C-alpha positions as CSV (number, residue, x, y, z in Angstrom):
1,K,0.0,0.0,0.0
2,F,1.4,3.4,-1.0
3,L,1.0,6.6,0.8
4,T,-0.8,9.3,-1.2
5,A,0.7,12.8,-1.4
6,D,-1.5,14.1,1.4
7,Q,-0.6,11.2,3.7
8,Q,3.2,11.6,3.2
9,P,4.8,13.2,6.2
10,S,5.7,16.9,6.0
11,A,9.0,18.3,7.1
12,L,7.4,19.7,10.2
13,Q,5.8,16.4,11.2
14,C,9.1,14.6,10.8
15,S,11.1,17.0,12.8
16,L,8.6,17.1,15.7
17,S,7.8,13.4,15.8
18,G,10.3,12.6,18.5
19,K,11.5,9.5,16.8
20,M,15.1,8.6,16.2
21,G,15.4,9.6,12.6
22,V,14.8,13.2,11.6
23,C,13.7,13.8,8.0
24,R,13.8,17.4,6.7
25,D,12.1,17.0,3.4
26,V,9.2,15.2,1.7
27,P,10.3,12.0,-0.1
28,K,10.8,12.5,-3.8
29,Y,9.7,8.9,-4.7
30,P,6.8,6.8,-3.6
31,V,7.0,5.7,0.0
32,I,6.7,1.9,0.3
33,Y,7.2,1.7,4.1
34,E,7.4,4.8,6.3
35,E,9.4,3.1,9.0
36,P,10.8,-0.2,7.6
37,G,12.0,-2.8,10.1
38,F,15.3,-4.6,10.0
39,K,13.9,-7.7,8.3
40,Q,12.1,-5.6,5.6
41,V,15.3,-3.6,4.8
42,V,17.5,-6.7,4.6
43,K,14.9,-8.6,2.6
44,N,15.0,-5.7,0.1
45,F,18.7,-6.0,-0.6
46,R,19.6,-6.1,-4.3
47,A,22.6,-7.8,-5.9
48,G,24.3,-4.4,-5.9
49,E,24.1,-4.2,-2.1
50,Y,25.7,-7.7,-1.7
51,Q,28.4,-6.6,-4.2
52,T,29.0,-3.5,-2.0
53,M,29.5,-5.7,1.0
54,A,31.9,-8.0,-0.8
55,V,34.0,-5.1,-2.3
56,C,34.3,-3.4,1.1
57,T,35.4,-6.7,2.7
58,L,37.8,-7.6,-0.1
59,L,39.4,-4.1,-0.1
60,S,39.8,-4.1,3.6
61,L,41.7,-7.4,3.8
62,P,45.0,-6.4,2.1
63,Y,44.8,-3.1,4.0
64,G,44.7,-4.9,7.3
65,Y,47.5,-7.3,6.2
66,F,49.9,-4.5,5.3
67,A,49.0,-2.4,8.3
68,G,49.9,-5.3,10.5
69,T,53.3,-5.7,8.8
70,A,54.4,-2.1,9.7
71,R,55.8,-2.9,13.1
72,L,55.0,-6.5,14.2
73,P,55.0,-9.1,11.4
74,Q,53.2,-11.6,13.7
75,M,50.2,-9.3,13.6
76,R,49.6,-9.6,9.9
77,V,46.9,-12.2,10.0
78,P,45.0,-11.0,13.1
79,S,45.1,-7.5,11.7
80,M,43.8,-8.7,8.3
81,I,41.0,-10.6,10.0
82,M,40.0,-7.6,12.1
83,S,40.1,-5.3,9.1
84,G,37.9,-7.8,7.2
85,I,35.4,-7.8,10.0
86,I,35.3,-4.0,9.9
87,G,35.0,-4.0,6.1
88,I,32.0,-6.4,6.1
89,H,30.3,-4.3,8.7
90,G,30.9,-1.1,6.8
91,G,29.6,-2.7,3.6
92,F,26.5,-3.9,5.4
93,F,25.8,-0.4,6.7
94,L,26.2,1.1,3.2
95,A,23.8,-1.6,1.8
96,Y,21.3,-1.1,4.6
97,Q,21.3,2.7,4.0
98,Q,20.6,2.2,0.3
99,S,17.9,-0.4,0.8
100,G,16.2,1.6,3.6
101,G,16.4,4.7,1.5
102,R,14.5,3.0,-1.4
103,L,11.8,1.7,0.9
104,M,11.3,5.2,2.5
105,G,11.2,6.9,-0.8
106,R,14.5,8.8,-0.4
107,I,16.2,7.0,-3.3
108,A,14.8,5.9,-6.7
109,N,12.7,2.8,-6.1
110,D,11.2,2.0,-9.5
111,A,11.8,-1.8,-9.2
112,E,10.2,-2.0,-5.8
113,V,7.2,0.0,-6.9
114,N,6.7,-2.1,-10.1
115,E,6.9,-5.3,-8.0
116,L,4.3,-4.1,-5.6
117,M,1.9,-2.9,-8.4
118,K,1.8,-6.5,-9.9
């Protein structure tokens, strides 16, 4: 169910709602969920979001390895592992932000709208 233009929150309603997020403008795209939950956002991940997570992780691994070799060579592998953990979390947060933005109408969401119209 989509929100009509008069049902979409105004900037004043968002800033005074007292909730965690503060929106300052009306969404540019159709709102699918006003406040999507964790499962809804993760379920809405596209292949590009999984690719973002993989790239962040793969780029962080060599960085951690070489950062660990700077002073203590025995710290190469533990440093690489920790850097990989940080990388996958960073990639997940970027993917979550993109997916949540599409569901809340902040980012172009044509595929989601077409899927719900069927």
